[in-house]
N, C-alpha and C positions, 0 to 999 in steps of 0.2 A: 663473673659475679656468682657467688655461692648462694643458694637458697637457704633460708633459715630453718625450713622444715626438712628433717632428715628421716628416712625410714630406718636407717641404721646409724649407729654412732660413727663418727669419722674414723677411717683407717689411716689418716694422715700420720699419726705418731709411729705406727708400724712401718709405713713407707719411709719415713725419715730414718728410723733405726736400720732398716735394710740398706738405705743409701749409705749410712755410716759404715756398715759391714764392708761394702764395696770400696768406700774411700779408704778405710784402714787397710784392707787387703792390697789394693793397688798402691797405696802409700808405702807399705812395706816393700813391695816389689821395686818401686822407683828408688827407695832408699837402699836397695841391695840386700835386704834382709831375707829374701825368699829365694832359695835354691831351686834347681830343676825339679826335685822331688816334691816341692811344695805346690807346684802349679796345678796338678789335678785336684788337690785339696781346695785351693782357691776357686777353681772352676765349680766344685760342688757347692761351696758357700754362695757363689754367685747365682747358681740355679735356685737355691732357697730364697735368696733376696729377690730374684725375678718373680717368683710366685707371689711374694708379698707385694711387690710394686705393681704387678699386673692387676692384682685384686684391688689395690688402692686406687689405681688409675681408673678402672672401670666404675668403682663405687663413687669416686669424686665426679666423674662425668655424669653419672646418674643423678647426682645432686646439683648438676649444672655448674660445677666448678671447672670452667674451661681451662684455667691456668694449671692448677694442681693435677687435674685429670689427664690432660695431654702430656704434661711433663713427666708424671709418674709412668704413664703408658710408654712414652718414648724411652725413659730410663729402663723400664722393664725389658724392652726389646733389645736395646743396644748396650746399655751400661751393665746389664745383667746377663741375659740369655746369649746374645751374640758375643759378648766379652767372655762368657764361660766357654763357649765353643772355640773362640780364638785362643784362650789360654791353654785349653786342652790340645788344640791343633799345634800350638808352639811346642808344648811338651813332647808330643809325638814326633814332630820334625826334629827337634833337638836330640831326642833319644836315638834317632836313626841318623844322626850327624848330618842333617839337612838344615840349611839356613832359612829361617822364616823371612819372607820378603815383606817386612813391616811397612814398606811404603804404601802398600795397598790399603792398610788400615789408616795411614795418614790421610788419604783421600776420603775415606769413609768418615773418619773423625772430623774432617773439615765440615761435612754436612751437619754432624751433631753439634759441633762448636758453633757453627753459624746459626743453627736453629735456637740453641739455648741462649746465645747472645741476643738474638732478635726478640725473644720473649722476656728477657731479663727486666726491662722496664715495667712489666706488669707486676713484678714482685716488689716494686717500690710502694705499692699500695698495701702490701702485707707488712708485717713487723720488720724492723731493720735487720734482725738476726738472720731471717730467712733470705732477705735480699743479699746480705753479705755472703752467706753460704753459696748462693747461686753465682755471685760474682767470682768467688774463689774457684768454683768448678769451671766457670767460663775461662778464666785465665789458665787453669790447669789443662783444659781440653785444647786450647790454642797452642800451648807449649807442646803437648803430646803430638799435635799435628806436625809441628816443626821438627820434633824429634823423629817421628816415623818417616817423614819425608827427607831426613838426612840434612836438614838445614841447621838445627841447633846443636850445640856441643853437649853430648850426654853427660860428661863429667861435671859441667856447670849446672845444667837445667834439670836433670833427673832428680837430684835432691830437692830442688825447689818445688817440683811437681809433687813429690812425696809429702813434703810438709804442708803444702796448700791443701792436699786431699785430707790429711789427718786433721788439720784445723777445721775444715768443712765438716768432717765426720763428727767431731766433738760438738760443733754447733748443732748438727742434726740430732744428736743424742740429747743435748740439753733441751732443745725445743720439743722433742718427743715426750720427755719427762714433764716438761712444763704444761703441755696441752693436756696430758692425762691427769696429772695431779691438780692443776688449776680447775679442770672440769669437775673432777670427783669432789673436791672440797668446796667448789663454788666461790672460790676467792683466790687471790694471788698467793701461791706457795712459792713458785719460781717466777720472778719477774720476767716479762717479755717486753722488749722495747717497742715504742710506737712506730708507725710507718714513716718512711721518708716523705711520702705524699699522702695526705689525708683524703 
């Protein structure tokens, strides 16, 4: 539960925008739009997003927002910083004709997918859009687990992951704009749906 008294304005919109950067970047990778030379650039953008999400997580925790604070902190660590290192490591391995053993990441993403899935019900008390965004990322992460473990057919499932992430990214951008504009104008500029659970 978030406190109503804040010492800073919420950094949530910036955290959502950073999430969108990662969703779009990974979405493009899963859709086959990013070649080997694009991987270091993706890693650089993920580091930038990690800074934003780490800051967001810490500030949300300071304001006693247990859900947003912990999820943003988790995303900063694994969806951003660890992913940036992973993307760059894959670039280096592929550059030297070595095959990345992605099944290792399948096991790691299993923990991430499990964590996010278990905290997803807490988002049902937020607006429907953020809940749907989290559900889309849940599904994408579980499919990534099966892809990395060699269970799912990449030809079928990679494009699905790509589109799920891009849709989630657009929801994040919309919500980021809505929070900022609705707060600045003190009225609904961009409508935000009510929660699934009041």
